TORPA-4810 file (N, C-alpha, C, O; in nm, 3 decimals):
<nodes>
NODE_1_0.538_4.424_-1.322_0.609_4.297_-1.326_0.524_4.198_-1.404_0.406_4.183_-1.373_M
NODE_2_0.580_4.128_-1.505_0.501_4.034_-1.584_0.460_3.915_-1.499_0.531_3.876_-1.406_P
NODE_3_0.343_3.856_-1.532_0.293_3.739_-1.460_0.372_3.616_-1.496_0.442_3.611_-1.597_G
NODE_4_0.359_3.516_-1.411_0.427_3.389_-1.438_0.357_3.317_-1.552_0.235_3.330_-1.567_R
NODE_5_0.431_3.240_-1.632_0.367_3.166_-1.741_0.276_3.057_-1.684_0.301_3.003_-1.576_P
NODE_6_0.174_3.026_-1.757_0.079_2.923_-1.717_0.141_2.786_-1.743_0.178_2.755_-1.856_L
NODE_7_0.152_2.705_-1.639_0.208_2.571_-1.652_0.099_2.468_-1.635_-0.012_2.501_-1.593_T
NODE_8_0.128_2.345_-1.669_0.031_2.237_-1.652_-0.008_2.224_-1.504_-0.125_2.204_-1.473_R
NODE_9_0.088_2.236_-1.415_0.061_2.224_-1.273_-0.033_2.334_-1.225_-0.125_2.309_-1.147_R
NODE_10_-0.010_2.458_-1.274_-0.097_2.569_-1.237_-0.238_2.546_-1.290_-0.336_2.574_-1.221_T
NODE_11_-0.247_2.496_-1.411_-0.377_2.470_-1.471_-0.452_2.363_-1.395_-0.571_2.378_-1.366_T
NODE_12_-0.384_2.254_-1.360_-0.447_2.146_-1.284_-0.491_2.198_-1.147_-0.601_2.166_-1.101_V
NODE_13_-0.406_2.276_-1.084_-0.441_2.332_-0.953_-0.564_2.421_-0.962_-0.652_2.413_-0.876_G
NODE_14_-0.570_2.505_-1.063_-0.685_2.593_-1.080_-0.812_2.513_-1.107_-0.919_2.546_-1.057_A
NODE_15_-0.799_2.407_-1.186_-0.917_2.324_-1.216_-0.968_2.255_-1.091_-1.089_2.237_-1.075_A
NODE_16_-0.878_2.217_-1.002_-0.920_2.151_-0.878_-0.980_2.251_-0.780_-1.077_2.220_-0.712_L
NODE_17_-0.923_2.369_-0.773_-0.967_2.467_-0.675_-1.102_2.527_-0.713_-1.183_2.555_-0.625_V
NODE_18_-1.127_2.547_-0.841_-1.251_2.612_-0.884_-1.376_2.547_-0.828_-1.458_2.618_-0.769_S
NODE_19_-1.396_2.414_-0.843_-1.517_2.355_-0.787_-1.517_2.361_-0.635_-1.624_2.368_-0.573_P
NODE_20_-1.400_2.357_-0.573_-1.394_2.360_-0.427_-1.428_2.498_-0.374_-1.490_2.509_-0.268_L
NODE_21_-1.388_2.602_-0.444_-1.419_2.738_-0.400_-1.570_2.759_-0.405_-1.627_2.821_-0.315_V
NODE_22_-1.633_2.707_-0.508_-1.778_2.722_-0.521_-1.850_2.653_-0.406_-1.950_2.704_-0.356_V
NODE_23_-1.800_2.537_-0.362_-1.866_2.463_-0.255_-1.816_2.502_-0.117_-1.869_2.454_-0.017_T
NODE_24_-1.715_2.586_-0.109_-1.656_2.619_0.021_-1.756_2.682_0.116_-1.741_2.668_0.237_A
NODE_25_-1.856_2.750_0.066_-1.955_2.813_0.151_-2.037_2.711_0.229_-2.091_2.742_0.335_C
NODE_26_-2.045_2.590_0.178_-2.125_2.487_0.243_-2.046_2.404_0.343_-2.103_2.321_0.412_D
NODE_27_-1.916_2.426_0.351_-1.831_2.346_0.439_-1.834_2.406_0.579_-1.819_2.527_0.597_I
NODE_28_-1.853_2.320_0.678_-1.855_2.364_0.816_-1.718_2.415_0.856_-1.617_2.356_0.816_D
NODE_29_-1.710_2.523_0.934_-1.579_2.572_0.978_-1.518_2.472_1.076_-1.590_2.400_1.144_P
NODE_30_-1.385_2.469_1.083_-1.321_2.378_1.177_-1.358_2.413_1.320_-1.383_2.529_1.353_P
NODE_31_-1.360_2.313_1.404_-1.395_2.333_1.544_-1.287_2.415_1.614_-1.168_2.392_1.593_S
NODE_32_-1.329_2.509_1.696_-1.234_2.592_1.772_-1.198_2.525_1.903_-1.103_2.567_1.970_R
NODE_33_-1.271_2.422_1.941_-1.247_2.353_2.068_-1.130_2.257_2.051_-1.143_2.151_1.990_D
NODE_34_-1.014_2.295_2.106_-0.894_2.214_2.089_-0.903_2.083_2.167_-0.826_1.991_2.139_S
NODE_35_-0.993_2.072_2.262_-1.005_1.949_2.340_-1.092_1.845_2.271_-1.095_1.730_2.315_G
NODE_36_-1.161_1.883_2.166_-1.249_1.788_2.098_-1.167_1.694_2.011_-1.077_1.736_1.938_A
NODE_37_-1.198_1.568_2.021_-1.129_1.467_1.940_-1.191_1.464_1.802_-1.312_1.482_1.787_A
NODE_38_-1.109_1.441_1.703_-1.160_1.431_1.566_-1.242_1.303_1.553_-1.205_1.201_1.611_A
NODE_39_-1.351_1.308_1.479_-1.431_1.188_1.463_-1.353_1.082_1.386_-1.280_1.113_1.292_P
NODE_40_-1.370_0.956_1.427_-1.298_0.849_1.360_-1.379_0.787_1.249_-1.325_0.718_1.163_T
NODE_41_-1.509_0.812_1.248_-1.592_0.757_1.143_-1.670_0.871_1.077_-1.707_0.968_1.144_A
NODE_42_-1.693_0.860_0.948_-1.770_0.964_0.881_-1.916_0.956_0.922_-1.959_0.853_0.975_P
NODE_43_-1.992_1.061_0.898_-2.135_1.051_0.923_-2.192_0.937_0.838_-2.134_0.902_0.735_P
NODE_44_-2.303_0.879_0.880_-2.358_0.765_0.805_-2.376_0.793_0.656_-2.357_0.705_0.573_P
NODE_45_-2.413_0.916_0.622_-2.435_0.947_0.481_-2.304_0.949_0.401_-2.308_0.943_0.278_E
NODE_46_-2.189_0.958_0.468_-2.060_0.958_0.399_-1.992_0.821_0.399_-1.887_0.806_0.336_D
NODE_47_-2.046_0.724_0.466_-1.980_0.593_0.479_-1.954_0.528_0.344_-1.845_0.478_0.319_S
NODE_48_-2.054_0.529_0.257_-2.038_0.467_0.125_-1.934_0.543_0.042_-1.855_0.483_-0.031_E
NODE_49_-1.936_0.675_0.053_-1.841_0.759_-0.019_-1.697_0.726_0.024_-1.609_0.709_-0.060_L
NODE_50_-1.675_0.717_0.156_-1.541_0.686_0.207_-1.499_0.546_0.162_-1.383_0.525_0.125_V
NODE_51_-1.591_0.451_0.165_-1.557_0.315_0.120_-1.516_0.316_-0.027_-1.424_0.243_-0.066_A
NODE_52_-1.582_0.398_-0.108_-1.544_0.410_-0.250_-1.406_0.470_-0.269_-1.329_0.426_-0.354_G
NODE_53_-1.375_0.572_-0.189_-1.242_0.635_-0.198_-1.135_0.537_-0.152_-1.029_0.527_-0.213_V
NODE_54_-1.163_0.466_-0.044_-1.065_0.367_0.005_-1.042_0.259_-0.102_-0.928_0.220_-0.126_V
NODE_55_-1.148_0.212_-0.164_-1.134_0.111_-0.269_-1.049_0.165_-0.385_-0.964_0.094_-0.438_A
NODE_56_-1.073_0.291_-0.423_-0.995_0.352_-0.531_-0.848_0.366_-0.492_-0.759_0.344_-0.575_A
NODE_57_-0.822_0.402_-0.367_-0.683_0.412_-0.319_-0.614_0.276_-0.320_-0.498_0.265_-0.360_L
NODE_58_-0.685_0.173_-0.277_-0.627_0.039_-0.275_-0.595_-0.006_-0.417_-0.489_-0.064_-0.441_V
NODE_59_-0.685_0.020_-0.511_-0.659_-0.018_-0.651_-0.539_0.060_-0.706_-0.454_0.002_-0.773_R
NODE_60_-0.533_0.190_-0.678_-0.421_0.271_-0.729_-0.289_0.224_-0.669_-0.188_0.217_-0.737_A
NODE_61_-0.292_0.192_-0.541_-0.170_0.143_-0.476_-0.125_0.011_-0.536_-0.006_-0.013_-0.552_R
NODE_62_-0.221_-0.075_-0.570_-0.187_-0.203_-0.632_-0.122_-0.182_-0.769_-0.030_-0.255_-0.806_A
NODE_63_-0.169_-0.085_-0.844_-0.110_-0.056_-0.976_0.033_-0.005_-0.959_0.122_-0.046_-1.034_V
NODE_64_0.055_0.084_-0.863_0.190_0.135_-0.840_0.283_0.021_-0.798_0.396_0.012_-0.846_V
NODE_65_0.237_-0.065_-0.708_0.319_-0.178_-0.665_0.350_-0.272_-0.781_0.464_-0.317_-0.795_E
NODE_66_0.250_-0.300_-0.864_0.273_-0.388_-0.979_0.371_-0.325_-1.078_0.454_-0.395_-1.136_A
NODE_67_0.360_-0.194_-1.097_0.452_-0.125_-1.189_0.595_-0.131_-1.137_0.688_-0.153_-1.215_A
NODE_68_0.614_-0.111_-1.008_0.751_-0.114_-0.955_0.807_-0.256_-0.952_0.928_-0.276_-0.966_T
NODE_69_0.720_-0.355_-0.935_0.767_-0.493_-0.940_0.806_-0.534_-1.082_0.904_-0.605_-1.102_L
NODE_70_0.727_-0.489_-1.181_0.757_-0.527_-1.319_0.869_-0.444_-1.379_0.940_-0.489_-1.468_S
NODE_71_0.885_-0.321_-1.329_0.988_-0.230_-1.380_1.063_-0.167_-1.263_1.035_-0.053_-1.226_Q
NODE_72_1.157_-0.239_-1.203_1.228_-0.186_-1.085_1.294_-0.050_-1.108_1.317_0.023_-1.012_P
NODE_73_1.326_-0.016_-1.232_1.387_0.115_-1.259_1.291_0.230_-1.228_1.336_0.344_-1.212_D
NODE_74_1.162_0.202_-1.219_1.063_0.306_-1.189_1.042_0.326_-1.038_0.968_0.415_-0.997_L
NODE_75_1.106_0.244_-0.957_1.083_0.248_-0.812_1.108_0.386_-0.753_1.024_0.438_-0.679_T
NODE_76_1.220_0.446_-0.783_1.252_0.578_-0.726_1.150_0.683_-0.772_1.112_0.771_-0.694_A
NODE_77_1.105_0.674_-0.894_1.008_0.768_-0.948_0.871_0.751_-0.884_0.800_0.849_-0.860_L
NODE_78_0.833_0.627_-0.856_0.698_0.599_-0.805_0.689_0.592_-0.653_0.579_0.583_-0.598_L
NODE_79_0.802_0.595_-0.584_0.800_0.590_-0.437_0.718_0.703_-0.376_0.641_0.677_-0.283_T
NODE_80_0.730_0.828_-0.421_0.646_0.934_-0.362_0.496_0.908_-0.381_0.416_0.942_-0.294_P
NODE_81_0.459_0.851_-0.493_0.318_0.820_-0.519_0.272_0.711_-0.422_0.165_0.723_-0.362_V
NODE_82_0.352_0.607_-0.406_0.318_0.498_-0.314_0.310_0.549_-0.171_0.222_0.508_-0.095_A
NODE_83_0.401_0.636_-0.133_0.401_0.693_0.002_0.276_0.775_0.026_0.216_0.769_0.134_T
NODE_84_0.235_0.853_-0.073_0.112_0.933_-0.060_-0.010_0.843_-0.045_-0.097_0.870_0.037_A
NODE_85_-0.016_0.736_-0.124_-0.130_0.643_-0.113_-0.135_0.581_0.026_-0.242_0.568_0.085_H
NODE_86_-0.021_0.542_0.078_-0.017_0.482_0.212_-0.064_0.582_0.317_-0.140_0.546_0.408_A
NODE_87_-0.020_0.706_0.306_-0.061_0.809_0.402_-0.212_0.836_0.392_-0.279_0.852_0.494_A
NODE_88_-0.263_0.841_0.271_-0.406_0.865_0.253_-0.489_0.749_0.309_-0.593_0.771_0.371_H
NODE_89_-0.442_0.628_0.287_-0.513_0.512_0.343_-0.509_0.514_0.495_-0.606_0.476_0.561_L
NODE_90_-0.397_0.558_0.551_-0.385_0.566_0.696_-0.485_0.666_0.754_-0.546_0.642_0.858_E
NODE_91_-0.501_0.779_0.686_-0.595_0.881_0.732_-0.737_0.826_0.733_-0.814_0.853_0.825_V
NODE_92_-0.771_0.749_0.631_-0.908_0.698_0.618_-0.928_0.561_0.683_-1.039_0.508_0.681_L
NODE_93_-0.823_0.505_0.741_-0.829_0.366_0.791_-0.935_0.345_0.898_-0.998_0.240_0.900_S
NODE_94_-0.957_0.441_0.986_-1.056_0.423_1.090_-1.198_0.449_1.043_-1.293_0.425_1.117_G
NODE_95_-1.213_0.497_0.921_-1.345_0.535_0.871_-1.421_0.419_0.808_-1.542_0.429_0.790_A
NODE_96_-1.353_0.312_0.775_-1.420_0.195_0.718_-1.373_0.070_0.791_-1.259_0.062_0.838_V
NODE_97_-1.462_-0.026_0.801_-1.426_-0.153_0.865_-1.324_-0.226_0.779_-1.325_-0.214_0.656_A
NODE_98_-1.236_-0.302_0.844_-1.136_-0.378_0.770_-1.200_-0.469_0.666_-1.143_-0.493_0.559_D
NODE_99_-1.319_-0.520_0.697_-1.387_-0.609_0.604_-1.429_-0.535_0.477_-1.449_-0.597_0.372_A
NODE_100_-1.444_-0.402_0.485_-1.486_-0.324_0.369_-1.370_-0.280_0.280_-1.393_-0.225_0.173_D
NODE_101_-1.246_-0.304_0.323_-1.130_-0.268_0.243_-1.106_-0.380_0.143_-1.079_-0.494_0.182_V
NODE_102_-1.118_-0.349_0.015_-1.104_-0.454_-0.086_-0.961_-0.505_-0.097_-0.865_-0.434_-0.064_P
NODE_103_-0.949_-0.626_-0.143_-0.818_-0.684_-0.172_-0.818_-0.717_-0.321_-0.849_-0.830_-0.360_A
NODE_104_-0.783_-0.618_-0.404_-0.792_-0.640_-0.548_-0.689_-0.741_-0.596_-0.582_-0.757_-0.537_P
NODE_105_-0.725_-0.808_-0.705_-0.629_-0.897_-0.768_-0.515_-0.811_-0.823_-0.539_-0.700_-0.871_A
NODE_106_-0.393_-0.862_-0.815_-0.281_-0.782_-0.866_-0.303_-0.750_-1.015_-0.330_-0.840_-1.094_P
NODE_107_-0.291_-0.623_-1.051_-0.311_-0.587_-1.191_-0.196_-0.638_-1.277_-0.084_-0.654_-1.229_P
NODE_108_-0.226_-0.661_-1.401_-0.123_-0.702_-1.496_-0.068_-0.576_-1.562_-0.143_-0.496_-1.619_T
NODE_109_0.061_-0.560_-1.556_0.127_-0.443_-1.614_0.203_-0.489_-1.738_0.282_-0.583_-1.732_I
NODE_110_0.178_-0.421_-1.849_0.246_-0.455_-1.974_0.396_-0.431_-1.960_0.441_-0.346_-1.884_A
NODE_111_0.472_-0.508_-2.035_0.618_-0.497_-2.030_0.665_-0.363_-2.083_0.607_-0.307_-2.176_A
NODE_112_0.769_-0.312_-2.022_0.830_-0.188_-2.066_0.797_-0.073_-1.973_0.684_-0.061_-1.926_G
NODE_113_0.896_0.013_-1.947_0.873_0.125_-1.855_0.765_0.222_-1.903_0.689_0.273_-1.821_P
NODE_114_0.757_0.248_-2.032_0.657_0.343_-2.083_0.516_0.290_-2.059_0.427_0.366_-2.019_A
NODE_115_0.495_0.162_-2.082_0.362_0.104_-2.061_0.328_0.097_-1.913_0.214_0.124_-1.874_R
NODE_116_0.425_0.062_-1.830_0.402_0.058_-1.685_0.368_0.197_-1.633_0.276_0.213_-1.552_A
NODE_117_0.440_0.296_-1.679_0.415_0.433_-1.639_0.278_0.480_-1.690_0.208_0.554_-1.621_L
NODE_118_0.242_0.438_-1.809_0.110_0.471_-1.864_-0.002_0.412_-1.778_-0.104_0.477_-1.757_G
NODE_119_0.018_0.289_-1.729_-0.082_0.227_-1.642_-0.096_0.305_-1.512_-0.207_0.323_-1.462_A
NODE_120_0.016_0.350_-1.457_0.012_0.430_-1.333_-0.058_0.563_-1.360_-0.140_0.607_-1.279_V
NODE_121_-0.027_0.627_-1.470_-0.092_0.755_-1.503_-0.243_0.739_-1.512_-0.318_0.819_-1.456_R
NODE_122_-0.288_0.636_-1.582_-0.433_0.613_-1.595_-0.496_0.583_-1.460_-0.606_0.630_-1.430_R
NODE_123_-0.427_0.506_-1.379_-0.477_0.473_-1.246_-0.489_0.598_-1.159_-0.587_0.614_-1.086_S
NODE_124_-0.390_0.686_-1.167_-0.394_0.810_-1.090_-0.507_0.901_-1.137_-0.569_0.970_-1.057_E
NODE_125_-0.534_0.902_-1.267_-0.646_0.982_-1.318_-0.780_0.929_-1.265_-0.867_1.007_-1.228_Q
NODE_126_-0.794_0.796_-1.262_-0.918_0.737_-1.207_-0.931_0.771_-1.059_-1.040_0.805_-1.012_R
NODE_127_-0.821_0.761_-0.985_-0.823_0.794_-0.843_-0.860_0.941_-0.823_-0.941_0.973_-0.736_L
NODE_128_-0.803_1.029_-0.901_-0.832_1.171_-0.889_-0.981_1.198_-0.913_-1.043_1.275_-0.840_L
NODE_129_-1.038_1.134_-1.014_-1.182_1.153_-1.039_-1.265_1.109_-0.919_-1.360_1.176_-0.881_R
NODE_130_-1.229_0.996_-0.859_-1.304_0.944_-0.744_-1.290_1.036_-0.623_-1.389_1.063_-0.555_E
NODE_131_-1.170_1.084_-0.596_-1.148_1.170_-0.480_-1.215_1.306_-0.500_-1.275_1.360_-0.407_V
NODE_132_-1.206_1.361_-0.620_-1.273_1.489_-0.648_-1.425_1.475_-0.633_-1.491_1.564_-0.579_R
NODE_133_-1.480_1.365_-0.681_-1.623_1.340_-0.665_-1.658_1.335_-0.517_-1.761_1.387_-0.474_R
NODE_134_-1.572_1.271_-0.439_-1.593_1.264_-0.296_-1.590_1.401_-0.229_-1.668_1.427_-0.138_G
NODE_135_-1.500_1.488_-0.276_-1.494_1.625_-0.222_-1.628_1.695_-0.238_-1.676_1.762_-0.147_C
NODE_136_-1.686_1.680_-0.353_-1.810_1.750_-0.384_-1.932_1.687_-0.318_-2.029_1.756_-0.287_L
NODE_137_-1.927_1.555_-0.296_-2.043_1.483_-0.243_-2.042_1.467_-0.091_-2.143_1.428_-0.034_D
NODE_138_-1.931_1.497_-0.026_-1.920_1.475_0.119_-2.018_1.561_0.196_-2.031_1.680_0.169_A
NODE_139_-2.085_1.500_0.291_-2.177_1.574_0.379_-2.098_1.643_0.490_-2.138_1.750_0.537_A
NODE_140_-1.988_1.585_0.531_-1.905_1.640_0.638_-1.803_1.737_0.582_-1.731_1.705_0.487_S
NODE_141_-1.797_1.855_0.640_-1.696_1.953_0.600_-1.555_1.904_0.626_-1.464_1.928_0.545_G
NODE_142_-1.535_1.835_0.738_-1.402_1.781_0.768_-1.359_1.679_0.663_-1.245_1.681_0.617_D
NODE_143_-1.452_1.591_0.626_-1.419_1.492_0.523_-1.391_1.560_0.390_-1.298_1.521_0.320_L
NODE_144_-1.469_1.660_0.354_-1.446_1.732_0.229_-1.306_1.794_0.227_-1.239_1.791_0.124_A
NODE_145_-1.263_1.849_0.339_-1.129_1.909_0.346_-1.020_1.802_0.333_-0.920_1.824_0.264_R
NODE_146_-1.039_1.688_0.396_-0.940_1.580_0.385_-0.933_1.532_0.241_-0.824_1.513_0.186_V
NODE_147_-1.048_1.512_0.179_-1.049_1.465_0.041_-0.993_1.569_-0.055_-0.929_1.534_-0.154_L
NODE_148_-1.015_1.696_-0.026_-0.957_1.803_-0.109_-0.804_1.799_-0.102_-0.737_1.818_-0.203_A
NODE_149_-0.752_1.774_0.015_-0.607_1.762_0.031_-0.555_1.641_-0.047_-0.451_1.649_-0.112_S
NODE_150_-0.628_1.531_-0.040_-0.589_1.411_-0.114_-0.596_1.436_-0.265_-0.510_1.391_-0.340_M
NODE_151_-0.699_1.508_-0.308_-0.712_1.540_-0.450_-0.594_1.626_-0.497_-0.541_1.604_-0.606_A
NODE_152_-0.555_1.722_-0.416_-0.442_1.807_-0.452_-0.314_1.725_-0.464_-0.236_1.744_-0.557_A
NODE_153_-0.294_1.636_-0.370_-0.175_1.550_-0.374_-0.176_1.461_-0.498_-0.075_1.449_-0.568_S
NODE_154_-0.289_1.400_-0.524_-0.302_1.310_-0.640_-0.281_1.387_-0.769_-0.215_1.338_-0.861_T
NODE_155_-0.337_1.508_-0.778_-0.320_1.590_-0.898_-0.174_1.628_-0.917_-0.124_1.629_-1.029_A
NODE_156_-0.107_1.660_-0.808_0.034_1.698_-0.818_0.119_1.580_-0.867_0.204_1.597_-0.954_Q
NODE_157_0.095_1.463_-0.812_0.170_1.345_-0.857_0.136_1.313_-1.003_0.224_1.278_-1.081_H
NODE_158_0.009_1.324_-1.038_-0.031_1.300_-1.176_0.035_1.396_-1.272_0.080_1.356_-1.380_G
NODE_159_0.043_1.524_-1.234_0.108_1.624_-1.319_0.257_1.594_-1.334_0.312_1.608_-1.443_A
NODE_160_0.320_1.552_-1.227_0.463_1.519_-1.234_0.487_1.399_-1.325_0.584_1.396_-1.401_A
NODE_161_0.398_1.300_-1.317_0.412_1.183_-1.404_0.381_1.217_-1.549_0.443_1.162_-1.640_L
NODE_162_0.286_1.307_-1.572_0.249_1.345_-1.708_0.359_1.425_-1.775_0.370_1.424_-1.898_A
NODE_163_0.441_1.494_-1.697_0.549_1.575_-1.753_0.668_1.491_-1.799_0.760_1.543_-1.862_D
NODE_164_0.667_1.362_-1.766_0.779_1.275_-1.804_0.766_1.232_-1.949_0.655_1.213_-1.998_L
NODE_165_0.878_1.216_-2.019_0.872_1.165_-2.155_0.825_1.020_-2.154_0.818_0.957_-2.049_P
NODE_166_0.794_0.968_-2.270_0.737_0.833_-2.284_0.822_0.727_-2.217_0.767_0.627_-2.170_A
NODE_167_0.952_0.743_-2.211_1.039_0.642_-2.152_1.036_0.640_-2.002_1.086_0.545_-1.941_G
NODE_168_0.979_0.743_-1.937_0.968_0.744_-1.793_1.084_0.809_-1.723_1.083_0.822_-1.600_G
NODE_169_1.184_0.850_-1.796_1.300_0.914_-1.733_1.286_1.065_-1.739_1.250_1.120_-1.843_E
NODE_170_1.314_1.134_-1.626_1.309_1.280_-1.630_1.410_1.333_-1.731_1.519_1.279_-1.746_P
NODE_171_1.371_1.441_-1.800_1.464_1.497_-1.900_1.551_1.605_-1.842_1.634_1.662_-1.912_S
</nodes>
């Protein structure tokens, strides 16, 4: 049976998995004790890393919000991205103090759906780099797994946005 053709999504997935497979040997196995509560804060050595990821998520979410406000026609397309950012922030919310969550100035989005979508694409690429770096640098195996999941989600949304034509409408 012939193999499936290589797609952009498959390539992005393989690129993300490769560094994680190499580091998987260093990740602590999940706890078998079902009565143990998950830690709400990262180990001290991961605190700065988590704060950086949260800041990147907040910035990315601000770009998505600005894009949908400036180009309401993109709302349906960008809603899954915004929903993912909200879920990721919720997961990490107990790991950083509220005072450490930045409140970025609203980004300026250039007029036109193609430019707004381009700003979101660039923002998602920056977020992906930050989350992937966090996966590799995390001291906690649990945190590395959470960040790996976030990286996969971000990569998937980025690939879906990259597959759109310049006008932002699915073909």
